[in-house]
C-alpha positions in Angstrom: 79.6 46.6 12.1 77.3 43.7 12.9 76.0 43.7 16.5 76.7 40.7 18.7 73.0 39.7 19.0 69.8 40.7 17.2 68.7 42.6 20.3 65.9 40.3 21.3 66.1 37.8 24.2 66.5 34.2 23.2 67.8 34.8 19.7 71.3 33.4 19.0 74.3 35.7 18.6 75.3 36.9 15.1 78.2 34.8 13.8 79.6 38.0 12.2 79.3 40.0 15.4 81.9 42.8 15.4 82.5 42.4 11.7 81.0 44.0 8.6 78.0 42.3 7.0 79.1 39.8 4.3 78.1 36.8 2.2 76.8 33.8 4.0 76.5 30.3 2.4 75.0 28.5 5.4 71.6 30.2 5.6 68.8 27.6 5.9 66.1 30.3 5.4 66.0 34.1 4.4 68.3 33.3 1.5 67.4 36.6 -0.1 70.0 38.1 2.2 72.8 35.6 1.7 74.9 38.0 -0.4 75.2 40.5 2.4 74.0 39.9 6.0 75.0 39.5 9.6 73.0 36.3 9.9 74.3 32.7 9.8 72.7 29.3 10.3 71.8 29.9 14.0 69.4 32.8 13.2 67.8 31.1 10.2 67.4 27.8 12.1 65.7 29.8 14.9 63.3 31.3 12.5 62.5 27.9 10.9 61.9 26.5 14.4 59.1 29.1 14.9 57.7 28.5 11.5 57.4 24.8 12.2 54.7 25.4 14.7 52.8 27.5 12.1 52.9 24.8 9.4 50.0 23.0 11.0 47.6 25.9 10.6 45.7 26.5 7.4 46.4 30.3 7.4 49.2 30.6 4.9 49.2 34.4 5.0 50.0 34.3 8.7 52.8 31.8 8.2 54.3 33.7 5.2 54.2 37.1 6.9 55.7 35.6 10.2 58.6 34.4 8.1 59.0 37.8 6.4 59.1 39.5 9.7 61.5 37.0 11.2 63.9 37.5 8.2 64.2 41.2 9.2 67.1 40.2 11.5 69.1 39.2 8.4 68.7 42.6 6.7 72.2 44.0 7.1 70.8 47.4 8.0 69.2 45.9 11.2 72.0 43.6 11.9 74.0 46.7 12.6 71.3 48.6 14.5 69.3 46.1 16.6 66.6 45.3 17.3 64.9 45.6 13.9 62.5 48.5 13.2 59.4 47.2 11.5 57.3 49.4 9.3 53.9 49.9 10.9 52.2 48.7 7.8 54.0 45.4 7.9 53.2 45.0 11.6 49.6 45.7 11.0 49.4 43.2 8.1 51.0 40.5 10.3 48.5 41.2 13.1 45.5 41.1 10.7 46.7 37.8 9.2 47.4 36.1 12.5 44.8 37.6 14.8 42.8 34.4 15.1 45.8 32.1 15.5 47.1 30.9 18.8 50.3 32.1 20.5 52.0 31.9 23.9 54.6 33.9 25.8 57.8 31.9 25.9 58.6 30.8 29.5 62.3 31.7 29.1 62.3 35.0 27.0 58.7 36.2 27.7 58.5 37.0 23.9 55.4 36.2 21.9 55.8 33.0 19.9 53.5 30.6 18.0 51.8 28.0 20.1 53.7 24.7 20.3 52.5 21.1 20.7 53.8 20.9 24.3 52.0 24.1 25.3 48.8 23.3 27.3 47.3 26.8 27.4 47.5 29.2 24.4 45.5 32.3 23.5 44.5 34.0 20.2 46.7 36.8 19.1 43.7 39.2 19.4 43.7 38.5 23.1 47.4 39.2 23.4 47.5 42.5 21.5 45.0 45.1 20.2 47.1 46.0 17.1 50.3 45.6 15.1 52.5 47.9 17.2 51.6 46.2 20.5 52.1 42.8 18.9 55.5 43.7 17.5 56.6 44.9 20.9 55.6 41.6 22.4 57.7 39.9 19.7 60.7 42.0 20.7 60.6 44.4 17.6 60.3 48.1 17.4 57.8 49.8 15.1 58.2 52.9 13.0 56.9 54.7 9.9 58.5 54.9 6.5 58.9 58.7 5.9 61.4 60.2 3.5 64.8 59.0 4.3 63.8 57.3 7.5 64.3 53.5 7.2 62.2 50.7 8.5 61.9 47.1 7.5 59.0 46.7 5.1 59.5 43.1 4.1 60.8 44.0 0.6 63.8 41.8 -0.6 67.2 43.4 -1.0 68.1 45.4 -4.1 70.6 43.4 -6.0 73.9 45.3 -6.6 74.9 45.6 -10.2 78.3 47.0 -11.4 78.1 50.6 -12.6 79.5 49.9 -16.0 76.9 47.2 -16.7 74.1 49.5 -15.5 75.2 52.4 -17.7 75.7 50.2 -20.6 72.4 48.5 -20.3 70.6 51.9 -19.9 72.5 53.4 -22.8 71.5 50.5 -25.1 67.9 50.8 -24.2 67.9 54.6 -24.8 69.7 54.1 -28.1 67.2 51.5 -29.3 64.3 53.7 -28.2 65.7 56.7 -30.1 66.4 54.6 -33.1 62.8 53.3 -33.2 61.4 56.8 -32.9 63.7 58.1 -35.7 62.5 55.5 -38.1 58.9 55.9 -37.1 58.5 52.3 -35.9 57.5 53.3 -32.4 59.2 50.1 -31.1 60.3 50.1 -27.5 62.4 47.7 -25.7 60.5 45.4 -23.4 61.5 44.8 -19.8 62.1 41.1 -19.0 59.1 39.2 -17.6 59.0 38.7 -13.9 60.1 35.3 -12.7 59.5 34.0 -9.2 62.6 33.9 -7.1 64.1 30.5 -6.7 63.9 30.8 -2.9 60.1 31.4 -3.1 59.7 28.3 -5.3 61.9 26.3 -2.9 60.1 27.5 0.2 56.7 26.8 -1.4 57.8 23.2 -2.3 59.4 22.8 1.2 56.2 24.1 2.8 54.2 21.5 0.9 56.5 18.7 2.1 56.5 20.3 5.5 52.7 20.2 5.7 52.8 16.5 4.7 55.4 15.8 7.4 53.5 17.8 10.0 50.3 15.9 9.2 52.1 12.6 9.6 53.6 13.8 12.9 50.2 15.1 14.0 48.6 11.7 13.2 51.3 9.9 15.2 50.9 12.4 18.0 47.2 11.9 18.0 47.6 8.2 18.0 49.9 8.4 21.0 47.5 10.8 22.7 44.5 8.5 22.4 46.6 5.5 23.4 47.6 7.5 26.5 44.0 8.5 27.1 42.9 4.8 26.9 45.7 3.8 29.3 44.7 6.6 31.7 41.1 5.5 31.5 42.0 1.9 32.2 44.1 2.8 35.2 41.3 5.1 36.4 38.8 2.3 36.1 41.1 0.0 38.1 41.5 2.6 40.8 37.8 3.2 41.0 37.1 -0.5 41.3 39.7 -0.8 44.0 38.2 2.2 45.8 34.8 0.5 45.7 36.3 -2.7 47.1 37.9 -0.8 49.9 34.7 1.0 50.7 32.8 -2.3 50.7 35.4 -3.9 53.0 35.1 -0.8 55.2 31.3 -1.2 55.4 31.6 -4.9 56.2 34.2 -4.2 58.9 31.9 -1.6 60.5 29.0 -4.0 60.4 31.1 -6.7 61.9 32.3 -4.4 64.7 28.8 -3.3 65.4 27.6 -6.9 65.6 30.5 -7.9 67.9 29.8 -4.9 70.2 26.1 -5.8 70.6 26.7 -9.6 71.2 27.6 -9.5 74.9 24.6 -7.5 75.8 22.3 -10.0 74.0 24.0 -12.9 75.8 23.5 -11.4 79.3 19.9 -10.7 78.6 18.9 -14.4 77.9 19.1 -15.8 81.5 16.6 -13.1 82.7 
């Protein structure tokens, strides 16, 4: 049965909590798992929200691996045994790819997340953690090794289920054709179908391109607003400095006037003598 939540603070509850993993047609990301998952739109929107802050960096390996690790919560195995157990090799790959990028501890969950535009002070991942296991712990994940029957999330997509009859039939046809070729001395073998990129990968790549354009546009506007604000602050600061100088000048004049007024009676009394 799906757990109520992914087991990490701040992550939204599973919409199928208390039920068996099933199909989900509202995933906005991690669509490899749409045929069987505990996830729904809340989880995938949460992952996309973190990825948004990584779109502005040039390190695509870091961004892609961060997305892969985030999608672990949609693996039905870890939706029923939270929090996800990452393979140490995946955690180390993510650490190596993102070591020089900037991250921050979320003020509400204390979990490690990508640096956001509103964050004033961020640190490189290498300053946060010394390796993949420590980094994964700061992200809220567990880390394990893939040994024998022990399971951990390696980032591999799900195995697509095929009906048994279709599997046996396909296998039998390939074996029959192979034996037939050997019998006639042709040596012909059936060829496996060529690999085709998954539609989601193509879609994410295209979306990433559009996302980068959008982020650059937003950054440009943000920088424009930033410099306008800086100019406004500089103008106000100049006005305040000028007013401060005027006040100081008035203060000096007042002191001179007071000193002159205080010395005038003495000078007047001294004249008759």
